[in-house]
Every structure is written in structure tokens, then in C-alpha cells.
C-alpha positions in Angstrom: 25.0 -1.6 34.6 25.0 1.0 32.9 23.8 -0.1 29.5 24.0 2.7 26.6 21.8 0.9 23.3 22.7 2.8 20.1 20.7 2.7 17.0 22.3 3.5 13.4 18.9 3.2 12.0 18.1 6.3 9.9 15.5 5.6 7.4 12.7 5.1 9.5 11.9 6.2 12.9 11.1 2.7 14.5 10.2 -0.5 12.7 11.1 -4.4 13.0 14.7 -3.3 13.6 14.5 -1.2 16.8 12.2 -3.9 18.6 15.1 -6.1 19.5 16.4 -2.8 21.4 13.0 -1.8 22.8 13.1 -5.4 24.5 16.4 -5.1 25.8 16.1 -1.7 27.2 12.8 -2.7 28.6 14.1 -5.8 30.0 17.1 -4.2 31.7 15.5 -1.5 33.6 12.9 -4.1 34.8 15.5 -5.7 36.6 17.0 -2.6 38.0 19.8 -1.4 35.5 20.4 1.8 33.8 19.5 2.4 30.5 20.2 5.3 28.2 19.2 4.9 24.0 20.9 7.2 21.6 19.1 7.2 18.2 18.3 9.9 15.6 15.8 12.9 16.8 12.5 11.8 14.7 9.7 13.8 15.0 6.6 12.9 15.9 9.0 10.5 18.3 7.3 7.0 17.7 5.5 6.0 20.8 7.4 3.1 22.0 10.4 5.4 22.6 7.8 7.6 24.6 7.3 4.4 26.8 10.7 3.7 27.3 11.4 7.0 28.5 8.3 6.8 30.7 9.8 3.3 32.3 13.0 4.8 33.5 15.2 4.8 30.0 17.3 8.2 29.4 16.6 9.1 25.9 20.3 10.5 24.1 19.4 12.1 20.4 22.3 12.3 17.8 22.3 14.5 14.8 21.5 12.8 11.9 24.4 11.5 9.7 26.0 14.3 7.6 26.3 13.9 3.9 28.9 15.9 1.9 32.5 16.9 2.9 32.0 20.0 4.7 28.8 18.9 6.7 31.6 15.6 7.8 33.4 18.3 8.7 31.1 20.6 10.4 29.6 16.9 12.0 33.3 16.3 13.7 33.5 19.6 15.2 30.5 19.5 16.7 31.3 16.1 18.5 28.1 14.6 18.5 29.3 11.3 20.8 30.2 14.0 23.9 26.9 12.8 25.4 27.5 9.1 25.2 31.5 9.4 26.4 29.7 11.5 29.3 27.3 8.7 30.3 30.2 6.5 30.7 28.2 3.4 30.2 29.7 -0.2 31.3 28.3 -2.1 28.0 26.9 -0.6 24.9 24.6 -2.3 22.3 24.7 -1.2 18.9 21.7 -2.0 16.9 22.8 -1.9 13.1 19.9 -1.9 10.1 22.5 -3.3 7.8 26.0 -4.7 8.1 28.6 -1.5 8.0 25.9 0.6 9.4 28.0 1.3 12.6 31.7 1.5 11.1 31.5 2.6 7.5 30.1 6.2 7.7 32.1 9.6 9.5 30.1 9.2 12.7 30.5 5.3 12.6 34.5 5.8 12.6 33.8 8.2 15.5 31.6 5.4 17.8 34.3 2.6 16.8 37.2 5.0 17.9 35.5 6.3 21.4 34.5 2.5 22.2 38.3 1.2 21.4 39.7 3.9 23.3 37.5 3.7 26.4 37.9 -0.2 26.3 34.1 -0.6 26.6 32.8 -3.7 25.9 30.1 -3.9 23.1 27.9 -6.0 21.2 26.6 -5.7 17.3 23.3 -6.7 16.4 23.2 -7.1 12.8 19.6 -7.3 11.0 21.0 -6.9 7.1 23.5 -7.7 5.0 24.0 -5.6 1.9 25.3 -7.5 -1.0 27.7 -4.7 -1.9 28.9 -3.7 1.2 32.3 -3.6 1.2 33.8 -0.2 -0.8 37.8 -0.8 -0.4 40.5 -2.9 2.1 40.5 0.4 4.1 36.7 -0.6 5.2 37.1 -4.1 5.0 40.2 -4.0 7.4 38.2 -1.1 9.4 35.4 -3.2 9.8 37.1 -6.4 10.6 38.7 -4.9 13.8 35.4 -3.5 14.6 33.4 -6.9 14.4 36.2 -8.9 15.5 36.5 -6.9 19.0 32.7 -7.3 19.5 32.1 -9.3 22.6 29.0 -10.7 20.4 28.0 -10.1 16.4 24.3 -10.8 16.8 22.7 -11.7 12.9 19.5 -13.6 11.9 20.5 -16.7 10.8 22.4 -18.8 9.4 23.2 -17.3 5.9 23.4 -14.0 7.5 26.5 -14.9 9.0 27.8 -16.6 6.4 27.4 -13.5 4.3 29.3 -11.4 7.0 32.2 -13.7 6.5 32.2 -13.7 3.2 32.2 -9.9 3.1 34.8 -9.5 5.6 36.8 -11.9 4.4 37.4 -13.8 7.5 36.2 -16.1 10.0 34.7 -14.5 13.1 34.2 -16.4 15.9 31.9 -14.6 17.9 28.9 -14.7 15.5 25.3 -15.6 17.1 21.9 -15.9 16.3 19.5 -13.7 17.6 15.9 -13.4 16.9 13.8 -10.0 17.5 10.6 -10.2 20.1 8.0 -12.6 18.2 4.5 -11.4 18.4 2.9 -11.9 21.9 -0.5 -12.4 20.2 -2.4 -11.0 17.3 -5.6 -11.2 19.4 -8.1 -13.0 18.1 -6.1 -15.1 15.1 -8.4 -15.2 11.7 -9.7 -18.5 11.1 -8.2 -20.6 7.9 -8.6 -18.8 4.6 -12.2 -20.1 3.0 -12.3 -18.8 -0.3 -14.9 -19.9 -3.2 -13.4 -20.6 -6.4 -14.7 -17.2 -7.9 -13.2 -15.2 -5.6 -10.7 -12.7 -5.7 -7.7 -13.8 -4.2 -7.0 -11.0 -1.3 -3.0 -10.3 -1.2 -1.5 -7.9 1.1 1.5 -6.0 1.2 2.3 -4.6 4.8 5.8 -2.5 5.1 6.5 1.5 4.4 6.2 2.0 0.7 9.9 2.3 -0.2 12.0 0.8 -3.3 13.4 -1.2 -1.1 10.1 -2.9 -0.4 9.6 -2.8 -3.9 6.4 -2.1 -4.6 7.0 -1.2 -8.0 8.2 -4.6 -8.6 4.9 -6.5 -7.1 2.9 -4.4 -10.0 4.9 -5.5 -12.5 4.3 -8.7 -11.6 1.1 -8.6 -10.9 0.3 -6.7 -14.8 2.0 -10.0 -15.9 -0.6 -11.4 -18.8 -0.5 -14.7 -16.7 -1.7 -12.8 -13.5 -3.8 -9.9 -14.5 -6.4 -12.3 -15.9 -6.6 -14.1 -12.9 -9.1 -12.2 -9.7 -7.2 -10.8 -7.0 -7.0 -7.8 -5.5 -3.7 -5.7 -3.4 -4.1 -3.5 -0.5 -0.8 -1.7 0.3 -0.1 -1.5 3.9 2.4 1.4 5.2 3.3 4.9 5.0 5.2 6.5 2.7 5.0 8.5 -0.7 1.3 7.0 -1.8 1.4 9.1 -4.9 4.5 8.1 -6.5 3.4 4.6 -6.0 -0.5 5.1 -7.2 1.3 6.6 -10.4 3.5 3.5 -11.0 0.4 1.0 -10.4 -1.2 3.1 -13.2 1.6 3.0 -15.5 1.2 -0.9 -15.4 -2.9 -0.4 -15.9 -3.7 -2.0 -12.2 -4.6 1.1 -10.3 -8.6 -0.4 -10.0 -6.9 -3.2 -8.6 -4.6 -1.6 -5.5 -6.0 0.1 -2.8 -3.6 1.9 -0.3 -4.6 1.9 3.1 -1.9 3.7 4.9 -0.3 2.6 8.5 -2.9 0.5 10.7 -1.6 -0.6 14.3 -4.3 -3.3 13.9 -2.5 -6.5 12.8 -5.0 -9.0 13.1 -7.3 -6.9 11.3 -5.2 -7.1 8.3 -5.0 -11.1 8.4 -9.2 -10.8 8.9 -9.2 -9.1 5.9 -6.3 -10.9 3.4 -5.3 -14.6 2.4 -1.7 -13.6 1.2 1.6 -11.4 2.2 3.3 -10.5 -0.9 7.0 -9.8 -0.1 9.1 -8.5 -3.0 11.7 -6.8 -1.0 15.2 -6.2 -2.7 16.9 -6.5 0.9 15.6 -7.7 4.0 16.7 -9.2 7.4 13.8 -11.1 8.8 11.2 -8.8 8.3 8.4 -8.9 11.2 5.3 -8.3 8.9 6.3 -12.0 7.9 6.2 -13.2 10.6 3.0 -11.7 11.8 1.2 -12.9 8.5 2.8 -16.7 9.4 1.4 -16.4 13.3 -1.7 -16.0 11.5 -1.9 -18.8 9.4 -1.6 -16.5 6.6 0.6 -17.4 3.4 3.8 -15.2 2.5 5.2 -14.9 -0.9 8.8 -13.3 -0.3 11.7 -12.8 -2.2 14.9 -14.9 -1.2 16.8 -12.4 0.5 17.7 -12.1 4.0 17.6 -15.1 6.3 13.6 -15.7 4.3 14.8 -18.8 3.4 15.0 -20.5 7.3 11.3 -19.2 7.4 10.0 -19.8 4.2 9.8 -23.5 2.6 8.9 -23.1 -1.2 5.5 -24.9 -1.4 5.5 -25.8 2.7 5.0 -23.2 4.4 4.7 -20.4 1.8 6.3 -19.6 -1.8 9.9 -18.3 -3.0 10.6 -16.3 -6.0 14.5 -16.9 -6.2 15.4 -13.0 -6.7 13.6 -9.8 -6.8 13.0 -9.8 -10.5 9.5 -9.5 -12.1 10.0 -13.3 -13.6 11.1 -14.9 -10.5 8.0 -13.0 -8.8 5.3 -14.5 -11.2 6.6 -17.7 -11.3 6.2 -17.7 -7.2 2.8 -16.3 -7.7 1.5 -18.8 -10.5 3.2 -21.8 -8.2 0.8 -20.1 -5.1 -2.4 -20.4 -7.5 -1.6 -23.8 -8.4 -2.4 -24.5 -4.2 -4.9 -22.5 -3.7 -7.2 -25.0 -2.3 -3.9 -25.9 0.2 -4.2 -22.4 1.4 -5.1 -23.8 5.2 -2.7 -26.5 5.2 0.2 -23.9 4.4 -1.1 -21.6 6.7 -0.8 -24.4 9.5 2.6 -25.3 8.4 3.7 -21.5 8.5 2.0 -21.5 12.3 4.1 -24.1 13.0 7.3 -22.4 11.6 6.7 -19.3 13.6 6.4 -21.9 17.2 9.2 -23.6 16.5 11.6 -20.6 15.8 10.7 -19.5 19.1 12.0 -22.0 21.0 15.8 -20.8 19.3 18.2 -18.0 19.3 19.2 -15.3 21.9 16.2 -13.2 22.9 15.9 -10.3 25.0 16.6 -11.5 27.9 19.1 -13.8 27.0 20.9 -10.5 25.5 20.5 -8.8 29.1 22.1 -11.8 30.9 24.8 -11.7 28.9 25.5 -8.1 29.1 25.4 -8.3 32.9 28.5 -10.5 32.6 30.1 -8.3 29.9 29.4 -5.2 32.3 30.6 -6.5 35.6 34.5 -5.4 35.0 33.6 -1.3 34.0 30.7 -1.9 36.7 33.3 -2.3 39.3 35.3 0.6 38.0 38.4 -1.2 35.6 37.6 1.5 33.5 
């Protein structure tokens, strides 16, 4: 089998969305298949990409998507997909950060046209849904055909599947729930939260400093009088425009209680030193940082976006803010404070939830099995 993994993920070089693509590639190479990974030319190249290349995965880099009419015309003339077509894959995995990544752009149109002309089977893995994705009937019609032609459309949960059907305005019989690779181990799992009433609650945000992850919303909520008077500290882990968000924290008068720790590789250390994950994201799929938090027996406070509500039950395995708005986040944090003595119990329930989810959904090995079957007619020469 010649497998092409095509990533449309543009905003970050490697994150939770890429883990499934990397796992599929590693599993396929391990079984003796030929694998190519096509992605944008991030520099420095992510360490996990280098590892895949060293294992035998071929890397085919594409230019970043163009913006503006003239740039789009230049992009078409350069024929950036020629290298993909020349490689002649038997089957393609399209790894989409959000719904429509692989179809609404100029590049997406070209990808869809190439797959259709080549009669190449493909599956699409959709990691998040935008609530305002469909711009017009032309896009909806093209998207419907693109997703309908896919052998499998993978989504991260029931709610994501419902949202995709709603946005397309049609049923999709090829929908399947898949799961990103779960943390194999956090090393030494930290002990249950043990804190004295006078000690500050140690909150952590884990993810890139980006408006989508909404650190500004977290700062605004924590500056609320109901929360400002309580003992807490917040540590932000992740790269990005730190100066920008330092200014936002200062604007809300909480800069002295917010620390920026940058990107960290040692996830276990994060949860040895923190009690609660604060995740006020405006958009999510299924965030890996939340799964890591729950695996460590720590408690998430998260907005009800993506499929988070299929993992976090309010007051049982964490706390949910109904929407990414200040008042809902404040309410969720106040519910957390009312249950501080129960944090060890809630943390254990969170661990059990991760263990239960680990037994369900199509994983990388299962996807390789499905891809091998799909590729059989192409690999036997019926192109």
C-alpha cells in the first residue's frame, strides 16, 4: 500500500490534531507499507516529523495556502499538488484541523479535483467544527460532494457528527468516530490534590497563546470580584505572543498572579505542580491537554465546545462553562470552588473516564486496517 497522509493544518507546526496522522504513519511503516506525509513547510521542522522521516516516511512539503486573488492565481500556476499526483498513492488520509479545511480554499478545490480525477479512495479526519463554516450554496454543494465521496469521515464524537450533518444539510452514512492517540504514560502520575484551605489554588492553562485558546477570557473571568478575592495562581504553558497576553493580564489587574512558563515537554511535571486545568477555548475538537490533565487525576474547567461535554460531566469529572463567555466561566469556577474538598474524588472520576474512552473509537491501528482494504484495488493496478 502507498499511503499519503495530507495535513491541511496551518496555524501550528504540530499539535493534538497531528498526533493521529503521525500514529497512522508510524503504524503503516511498521507494517511495511510506503508512506508519504504532505504538510506545510514549518521551520524549524517539528521533532516528530523528523522522527517519521527517519523511520522511512517520505516528506512532501506544500507551500502555505495563498490569500488574495493574485496570490491564489500564482498558487494555481505553480501546480503545488504535482508532487502528490506524481507519487501516485493508493489511498489518502486528509487530516483537517477544522471542517472545510480541505475543500473551501483554493488548494482544497485542487485537492478535491485531483482525488476525483484519479479515482483515489480517501478518508477525512475532522478535528473541529466551525459554527459558521458554510459561506454559500456553492461551498455547501462542493463540501457535500467531497465528504460524501470519502470512504470514511472521522469525527471525534457524536456532537461533532451532528454538527457536520447540520452544516451540510444532509445525512452522512460514512461518519465514524475516531480517537486521537491517548497519552501512553505520564511517567509518575502525581498524587491526588492535597491542599490546605489557606493555600492558593494552582490553575494551569496548557496550549498555545492564541485567541482561539482564549487566555484573555480566562484573565477577564479571574479578575471578576467574586474570584479576585480568592487565593489562586495561574500558570500559562505554551508558546505564542507572550508580550501581548502579559499586557492583557496587566489590563485586568492580575499580572502579579499570572506566570508564563513557555512550552514544556514534561507533561507530568505540569500536573505535579498544578491542581486544575483552565480551558476557556472559543473553539476545540478534543484537546489533548485536557486528556493529559484528566489522565493525571487533575480537574478540568472547560468551555462546552467541540466534544468536551462527552468527556467532562459538570460536577462529576470536571466543570463546564456553557459557552466561551465571562459570566459562564465565572460560574463554572465558582462551582469548582464550592467543591474544593472533592478535587481528589473528581480527579479519580476523570481518570476513569479517560480509561473508558480508551476502549472505544477507531484508533491508528484500526484505521490502517481500513486503509489497507480501501487501497487494495488501487495497489493491484486498477487506477
